[in-house]
C-alpha positions in Angstrom: 0.0 0.0 0.0 1.4 3.4 -1.0 2.3 5.9 1.7 -0.4 8.5 2.4 0.2 11.9 0.8 -0.1 15.0 3.0 -1.2 18.2 1.4 -1.5 21.8 2.8 -3.1 24.9 1.3 -1.3 28.2 1.7 -1.5 31.8 0.7 1.6 34.0 0.1 1.5 37.6 -1.1 -2.2 37.1 -2.1 -1.5 34.0 -4.2 -2.7 30.6 -3.2 -0.7 27.4 -3.4 -1.1 23.7 -2.7 2.0 22.0 -1.3 3.2 18.4 -0.5 4.4 17.9 3.1 7.8 16.2 3.2 9.0 17.1 6.7 10.4 19.5 7.4 9.7 21.1 4.0 6.7 22.1 1.9 7.0 21.5 -1.8 4.8 23.7 -3.8 2.7 22.4 -6.7 2.7 24.3 -10.0 -0.7 25.0 -11.6 -3.0 24.4 -8.7 -4.3 27.0 -6.3 -6.5 24.7 -4.3 -7.0 21.0 -3.4 -10.3 21.2 -5.3 -8.6 22.1 -8.5 -6.2 19.2 -8.1 -9.0 16.8 -7.4 -11.1 18.0 -10.3 -8.2 17.5 -12.6 -7.5 14.0 -11.2 -11.2 13.1 -11.8 -11.2 14.5 -15.4 -7.9 12.7 -16.3 -8.9 9.6 -14.4 -5.5 9.8 -12.6 -4.6 9.0 -9.0 -4.6 12.3 -7.2 -1.3 11.5 -5.4 0.5 10.8 -8.7 -0.8 14.0 -10.2 0.3 16.0 -7.2 3.8 14.6 -7.2 4.2 15.3 -10.9 3.4 19.0 -10.3 5.8 19.6 -7.5 8.0 22.4 -8.7 11.0 22.0 -6.6 10.4 25.3 -4.8 10.0 24.6 -1.2 9.3 26.4 2.1 10.4 25.6 5.6 7.3 24.0 7.3 8.8 25.0 10.7 8.8 28.7 9.6 5.3 28.5 8.1 3.9 26.6 11.1 5.5 29.0 13.6 3.9 31.9 11.6 7.3 33.5 10.9 6.9 33.1 7.1 5.2 35.3 4.5 3.1 32.2 3.7 0.0 31.4 5.8 -1.7 28.1 6.3 -5.3 27.9 5.1 -8.0 25.4 5.9 -7.0 22.0 4.5 -9.7 22.2 1.8 -12.1 24.9 0.5 -13.6 26.4 -2.6 -11.9 29.7 -3.2 -14.2 32.7 -3.7 -17.3 30.5 -3.6 -18.1 29.3 0.0 -21.6 28.3 -1.0 -20.2 25.4 -3.0 -19.0 24.0 0.3 -21.2 21.8 2.5 -20.1 21.3 6.1 -21.8 18.7 8.2 -21.2 15.9 10.7 -22.4 12.8 12.4 -22.8 12.3 16.2 -23.0 9.4 18.5 -20.7 7.4 16.2 -18.0 6.4 18.7 -18.2 3.7 21.3 -17.4 6.3 24.0 -19.3 9.2 22.5 -22.6 8.7 24.4 -21.0 9.3 27.9 -21.0 13.1 27.7 -24.2 13.3 25.8 -26.1 11.2 28.3 -24.7 13.2 31.2 -25.6 16.5 29.4 -29.2 15.5 29.0 -29.9 13.7 32.3 -32.0 15.3 34.9 -30.7 15.5 38.5 -30.8 12.3 40.4 -29.5 8.8 40.0 -28.8 7.8 36.5 -30.5 4.4 36.9 -33.8 6.2 37.9 -33.8 8.3 34.7 -35.4 7.0 31.5 -33.1 6.3 28.6 -32.7 9.5 26.6 -33.3 9.7 22.8 -29.5 10.1 22.4 -28.9 6.8 24.1 -31.6 5.1 22.1 -29.9 6.3 18.9 -26.5 5.3 20.1 -27.7 1.8 20.9 -29.3 1.5 17.5 -25.9 2.4 16.0 -24.2 -0.2 18.1 -26.6 -2.9 16.9 -27.0 -2.0 13.3 -24.3 0.6 12.3 -21.8 -1.9 10.9 -23.8 -3.9 8.4 -22.2 -6.7 6.3 -20.4 -5.6 3.1 -22.9 -4.3 0.5 -25.8 -4.0 3.0 -27.3 -0.8 4.5 -27.2 -0.2 8.2 -29.2 2.2 10.4 -28.9 5.9 9.9 -26.7 7.9 12.3 -27.4 11.2 13.9 -26.7 13.9 11.3 -26.4 17.6 11.5 -25.5 20.6 9.2 -22.9 23.2 10.2 -23.0 25.6 7.4 -21.4 26.5 4.1 -17.7 27.2 3.6 -17.9 30.5 5.5 -17.7 28.6 8.7 -14.4 26.8 7.9 -11.2 28.0 9.6 -7.7 26.8 9.2 -4.9 26.3 11.7 -4.3 29.3 14.0 -7.5 31.1 13.0 -9.9 32.0 15.8 -12.9 29.9 16.6 -15.7 32.4 17.5 -18.3 32.3 20.2 -20.9 34.6 18.5 -22.8 37.3 20.4 -26.0 35.1 20.3 -24.1 32.0 21.5 -24.0 30.8 25.1 -20.8 28.9 25.0 -18.2 27.3 22.7 -16.6 24.0 23.2 -14.0 21.9 21.3 -14.9 18.6 19.6 -11.7 16.9 18.5 -12.5 14.7 15.4 -11.3 13.5 12.1 -13.1 15.2 9.2 -13.4 13.6 5.8 -13.3 15.8 2.6 -15.3 14.8 -0.5 -15.7 16.3 -4.0 -18.8 15.5 -6.1 -17.8 14.5 -9.6 -19.5 15.6 -12.8 -21.8 12.6 -12.8 -22.8 12.9 -9.1 -20.2 10.4 -7.8 -18.8 11.4 -4.4 -15.0 11.1 -4.3 -13.3 11.0 -0.9 -10.2 13.2 -1.4 -8.8 12.6 2.1 -9.1 13.1 5.8 -7.8 15.8 8.2 -7.6 16.9 11.9 -10.8 18.7 12.8 -12.3 20.7 15.6 -16.1 20.7 15.2 -16.6 23.5 17.8 -20.2 23.7 19.1 -22.4 25.4 21.7 -23.0 22.8 24.4 -24.7 25.0 26.9 -27.4 25.9 24.3 -27.7 22.2 23.4 -28.0 21.1 27.1 -31.0 23.4 27.6 -33.0 21.2 25.3 -31.9 18.4 22.9 -34.0 20.0 20.2 -31.5 22.9 20.2 -28.9 20.5 18.8 -29.4 21.8 15.2 -28.8 25.4 16.2 -25.9 24.6 18.5 -23.9 23.3 15.5 -24.2 26.4 13.4 -20.8 27.7 14.5 -17.3 28.2 13.1 -15.1 25.0 12.9 -11.6 24.2 11.8 -9.7 21.6 9.8 -6.1 21.0 9.0 -3.4 21.9 8.6 -2.8 18.8 6.6 -5.2 16.8 4.3 -4.1 13.2 4.2 -4.8 11.3 0.9 -5.0 7.6 1.5 -5.2 7.9 5.3 -5.5 4.8 7.5 -8.8 5.1 9.4 -8.8 1.8 11.2 -7.6 2.7 14.7 -6.3 6.3 15.2 -5.0 7.6 18.5 -5.1 11.3 19.2 -4.6 14.0 21.8 -6.7 17.0 22.6 -5.5 19.9 24.7 -6.7 23.2 26.0 -3.9 25.7 26.7 -4.7 28.6 29.0 -2.2 31.4 29.8 0.5 29.4 28.0 0.1 26.2 30.1 -1.8 23.0 29.4 -5.1 23.4 31.3 -6.8 20.2 30.2 -5.8 17.3 28.0 -7.0 13.8 27.1 -6.0 10.9 24.9 -8.7 10.1 22.4 -9.3 7.4 19.8 -11.1 7.4 16.5 -11.2 5.1 13.5 -13.6 2.3 12.5 -12.4 0.0 15.3 -13.5 2.5 17.9 -16.9 3.4 16.2 -20.3 1.9 16.2 -20.9 2.9 12.6 -18.7 1.9 9.7 -17.2 4.5 7.4 -19.1 3.0 4.5 -22.4 3.3 6.4 -21.8 6.9 7.3 -20.9 7.8 3.8 -24.0 6.0 2.4 -26.4 7.9 4.7 -24.8 11.2 3.9 -24.7 10.8 0.1 -28.0 8.9 -0.3 -29.6 12.4 -0.5 -29.7 13.7 -4.1 -29.1 17.2 -2.8 -25.7 16.0 -1.4 -24.6 14.8 -4.8 -24.5 18.0 -6.7 -21.5 18.2 -9.1 -18.7 20.5 -8.1 -19.7 20.7 -4.4 -17.1 20.1 -1.7 -18.3 18.3 1.4 -16.5 18.5 4.7 -18.0 15.9 7.1 -17.0 15.5 10.8 -17.0 11.9 11.9 -17.8 12.3 15.6 -15.9 12.9 18.8 -14.9 10.5 21.5 -14.7 12.9 24.4 -15.4 16.6 25.2 -13.9 18.8 27.8 -17.4 20.2 28.4 -18.4 16.8 29.7 -15.8 17.2 32.4 -17.1 20.6 33.5 -14.6 22.7 31.4 -15.8 26.0 30.0 -13.5 27.6 27.4 -12.6 31.2 27.8 -11.6 33.9 25.3 -7.9 33.5 24.6 -7.8 29.8 25.3 -6.0 27.7 22.6 -7.4 24.3 21.5 -5.0 21.7 20.0 -6.1 18.6 18.1 -3.6 16.0 17.0 -4.2 12.6 15.6 -1.3 10.1 14.8 -0.7 9.9 11.1 -2.5 13.2 10.4 0.4 15.6 10.6 1.0 18.6 12.8 -1.5 19.7 15.4 -4.5 21.8 14.6 -4.4 24.9 16.8 -7.0 27.6 17.2 -7.6 30.4 19.6 -11.0 31.0 21.2 -12.5 34.4 20.5 -15.7 35.6 22.3 -17.8 38.3 20.7 -19.8 40.9 22.7 -23.3 39.8 23.5 -25.9 40.5 20.8 -28.4 43.0 22.1 -30.0 44.4 18.9 -32.7 42.3 17.2 -31.9 41.2 13.6 -34.9 42.4 11.6 -36.0 41.5 8.1 -36.9 44.4 5.9 -40.2 44.0 4.1 -40.3 44.7 0.4 -42.9 47.1 -0.9 
């Protein structure tokens, strides 16, 4: 099996580049300003994306250390996007997919009192359905997972960009996950380009008030990157998630993802996302978060403005770091203007 290919997107002096990661260097590709352009060409020419990328490496290279330390004129972007057309990006996710993912959700929704005296929540019912029927035999269709929409490409952030708690939000909490990136081909076929570190950042306080707030709690900024891994191994992936406050590690956990640690298979998740005709529109990029194993919110942590979140999965390159930014409370009503 070929070694996975790691790609990053950068901007330097207003010009965009795609680069191959060969530590500690970044080798720029000639003729491609985005991963989407590279993937579209690979589909059109019916070529392996990795081969096409390597053929277009120019020889010009940048120090990854300098870029990552933000000492370079080049700046890392989100691992995948559609330049100048964020509405051609569809950001979504699946929850309750991991064998450990129901712990924090159940605790979040339980009323006060002994857990054994509280009826099973809808979250736990869906989780149990996934455990029983989320990994069907090859070629068969399993039960649908929990699914949510996060927004278009305007919500995507790259490494070191802020994750924003908006003025109407009640909180913002990290969700360390792997995100898969897909491009819909001209005939409606979904192509999985690769996978990347992700922080699916959500408003857990708003969600905890009522489970029906889940949809609104997900409409927040999120981040992916810095590296998109083509041909990634998603069988059993170990990771680390950290919160750094005032320059020191405030909270950290070891996490696990990958199919061995999930109650849904990757094939089942992909089927239930792309079975909808609206999710198979040619030229649309899909960024789909695969679910989290543990949340700091479930352990009583509330992120503060200035905190730094760090997500790192083995085999997925350098850590994804973002700073939390809290906006002033929204006090003015958003009004629609009637037409006359």
